[in-house]
C-alpha positions, -999 to +999 in steps of 0.1 A: -722-692+276-701-662+267-711-630+251-711-624+213-683-599+219-663-629+230-680-660+215-694-645+184-675-616+170-641-628+181-649-664+172-651-652+136-622-629+138-600-654+155-607-685+134-573-699+124-555-672+144-532-693+165-506-676+185-474-671+166-445-681+188-413-661+186-386-657+212-396-665+248-410-634+265-393-619+295-413-633+325-414-615+358-390-633+381-409-654+406-378-656+428-381-618+434-417-621+447-423-621+485-432-654+500-466-640+510-473-628+474-507-638+460-488-651+431-482-682+452-518-688+463-531-723+455-563-739+445-596-732+428-620-704+437-654-695+422-662-658+424-698-653+435-718-621+436-737-614+469-770-615+449-782-633+418-803-602+408-800-566+400-813-540+425-830-513+405-825-477+414-863-472+413-894-493+408-913-465+392-892-450+364-921-428+349-907-423+314-915-390+296-925-399+260-922-395+231-884-395+228-864-392+196-830-409+198-803-412+172-786-446+174-751-458+165-764-465+129-772-427+126-810-435+124-832-413+144-859-433+161-891-421+177-899-440+209-935-437+220-941-469+240-918-487+266-944-512+277-928-542+260-891-540+257-864-562+244-828-554+253-805-577+232-768-577+230-738-600+233-729-593+269-762-589+287-751-553+294-782-536+279-806-557+298-787-551+331-790-513+326-827-515+316-835-536+347-813-513+368-833-483+357-865-500+369-879-512+336-876-549+344-914-555+345-916-542+309-890-565+295-906-594+276-877-615+264-840-620+268-808-627+249-785-656+256-762-638+280-789-623+302-793-647+331-798-628+364-827-638+386-853-614+374-847-622+337-836-658+336-872-672+330-881-647+302-885-662+268-852-667+249-852-650+215-819-665+202-808-698+187-773-702+201-758-668+193-783-659+165-814-638+168-846-656+160-870-633+141-901-655+148-894-656+185-890-618+186-922-611+167-942-635+189-935-613+219-949-582+201-922-558+214-929-521+213-891-512+215-859-531+208-826-519+223-796-536+207-761-533+193-738-549+167-726-577+190-757-598+181-772-606+148-777-613+121-782-577+111-808-588+086-830-599+115-826-566+133-836-548+100-865-571+096-878-560+130-874-523+119-892-530+087-920-546+107-925-512+123-908-519+157-886-490+169-851-505+171-822-485+186-785-494+182-762-485+210-724-482+212-714-509+237-691-504+266-656-517+259-641-506+293-651-493+327-650-457+315-677-464+289-703-477+313-716-443+325-721-433+288-740-465+282-763-459+312-769-423+300-777-434+265-802-461+276-819-438+301-822-411+275-838-435+250-862-448+276-874-412+285-857-410+319-826-389+314-826-374+349-829-409+364-800-419+343-779-391+358-787-403+393-779-439+383-745-428+368-737-410+401-747-441+421-726-464+398-696-442+397-695-439+435-697-477+439-671-482+412-646-457+427-650-473+461-644-508+447-613-498+427-599-480+458-604-511+479-588-533+452-558-509+450-554-512+487-551-550+486-533-556+453-495-558+455-476-526+447-443-543+438-442-555+402-427-588+412-457-595+435-485-587+410-505-617+400-499-626+364-532-637+349-546-650+317-582-655+305-590-688+289-623-693+270-631-730+265-660-750+252-646-785+256-675-803+239-672-781+209-634-783+208-631-745+213-600-733+232-590-696+231-565-676+250-573-639+253-549-611+248-550-578+228-575-569+202-563-572+166-557-535+164-533-538+194-556-522+220-563-539+253-587-567+251-618-571+272-600-596+295-570-572+299-593-544+310-607-567+337-573-579+348-558-544+350-588-532+371-581-561+394-545-550+399-530-579+380-509-583+350-525-594+317-497-617+306-510-622+271-516-585+265-482-576+281-464-597+255-486-583+227-503-616+219-535-611+199-564-632+211-565-664+194-565-702+195-548-716+226-515-734+220-497-753+247-464-736+238-480-701+239-496-707+273-464-722+288-442-694+276-465-668+293-462-686+326-494-673+342-499-675+380-536-676+377-562-686+350-595-668+348-624-687+333-661-687+329-679-713+350-696-731+322-664-732+302-645-747+332-673-773+336-672-781+299-637-794+302-644-814+333-636-789+360-601-782+372-590-818+368-601-818+332-585-784+326-551-798+338-553-823+310-555-796+283-520-795+267-498-768+283-520-760+313-504-783+339-470-770+329-477-734+339-472-720+375-510-717+377-515-753+366-489-766+390-509-751+419-544-756+403-548-719+405-581-711+387-607-685+394-640-689+376-672-668+374-706-671+360-709-667+322-738-643+329-717-619+351-680-616+343-681-595+312-714-578+316-704-541+317-732-524+336-746-516+370-732-548+386-696-543+374-684-530+409-698-562+424-682-583+397-648-567+404-653-572+442-661-609+439-632-615+416-607-596+437-618-614+469-612-648+451-579-637+438-565-621+469-583-641+496-596-610+513-629-594+523-629-561+505-657-547+528-633-549+557-605-530+540-599-497+556-593-468+532-571-439+541 
């Protein structure tokens, strides 16, 4: 499953928004690439994290309550009880931060995109991508942390009207936003100093990861891997190719690809995320296709993917060059983001990042 940022909000925004084809974009000349360039790697890889779970920074967070916190909706909420928490958003990011801060034992339910080991067996409070009011109320939460990537908003307001403190957060749209999200959640939970420690821990791990990726990613433009992210739900007939946001800013896939030292071919050519077209994909000539694991499975794996119009006619399709990653991991901006980047980079560049020597 994909996040509501991708499968919900964008699904609405992108309905009927097929890529409009103009003149063929100028594609990086593959003949100029070195023979050893990762642009020419072949085959399918699945990026795997070293652990299916989140390692909390502490097992005894000791919140100092009450706390008053003003959310993204400008409503100031008094938080007096963190014994039964719901962290609900469209990426699993909020839950990952809550568990990372050591509040996992207090979390009583989960959203559709929270699937790491400690949380996967918690009661689900969503029907597909829709919050279920009855399921939430049955869990008797004392605090709900959420954002605008899940809904409907009426259900969130119903929880507030039922007397449950509900805090809206500004989600992380890029790597630079993650420390702010950690800080906000830690503050709302009554552990601001712990949040500061966790930000330092996260930033150190992220900086080290990005330095290692930079050390293995090609420097020459002609050698950089040209990537595209495809979101597919074959059984539902959903086929999207991700590029820029409608306002022209870098899309979520582009942020990931750039951090991996690659070229976001759709964003580079100013495509706006939308319905996949065979012509659009072929014109972009990606060297590698990024996908979510369940999405790849939904079209019948790599063999089935190659039957999707346009895929087999790309350089990536010709070499079956696909890297997939768990739907619960790839776009969850939070404490495991450095590990996500590491796993993807190792699959893309066929290297063990831990063994890379930094100058």
